[in-house]
N, C-alpha and C positions, 0 to 999 in steps of 0.2 A: 613315410620317411621314418628314418633312423637316426639317432644320435648318437655319437661316440664324445663321452664327455670325461672330464678329469677334476675331481674334487680335492682339496687340500684342507688338512686338519689346522683349524684355528688355534688349536693347544699344543699339538705335537709335530714333528716333522715327519709328515705320513701324506703320499698322494695316492689316491684311487682312482682307476680307470675303469670305465665301465660301457656300456650300450643299452639302450633303451628306445622305445618308440613313444615314451610319454615322459619326457625331461623333468617338468614339474613335479610329477608324482614321485618319480626315482629320486630327487633331491629332497623332497619332503621325507620320504622313507628313511634316507640316511641320516637327515637331522633329527628325526625323531627316534632313532634307535632301533627301527624295526630290522635292520639288516645286520645279522650275526658280525660278518665280516668287518663292518666299520663302525659297530657300535662302541667300542671303547675309544675311538678317536673323534668322536663328534664334539662340537659341531664342525661344519664343513662351510667352506667358501667355493664356490663354482669358479674354477681358473680358465678352462678351455672348453670349447664345444664345437663339433663339426658335424654338418648333417649329409645324410646319404640317402640316395633313391633305395638301394637294395640293401637287405641284411648281410649279404654276401659282401659287399663294399665295406660295409661298416666294419664288420667282422674282421677282414683283413688290416684295416686301419688301427681297430682296437689292439691286436698283435703287435703291430709297429709300436704304439704308443707304451704297451707294456714291456717292449724290449729294453736293453741299456741304453741305446741312442734316443730312444723315445721317451725314456724318463730323464735323459739329460736335457731333452728339449724342455719337457714340462718344468723341471727345476730351475730351468734359466728364465721362465715366466714369473717365477717369484720374486 
């Protein structure tokens, strides 16, 4: 199983989209400051998750969420 997820910074206007096979560990890493890309924006709230059977499907959906229309969809959830 693969998960495409979106997290939103609790302190700034920032949404990060990622892909993982271990969602709980990945969210923990973001909130603990282990990830260089998201460290300045922590802490985070999980705002969206979708599960996929294959990494290829998950990667395609991740690319969509990172697009302008995908980001627009994610900001509409806030």
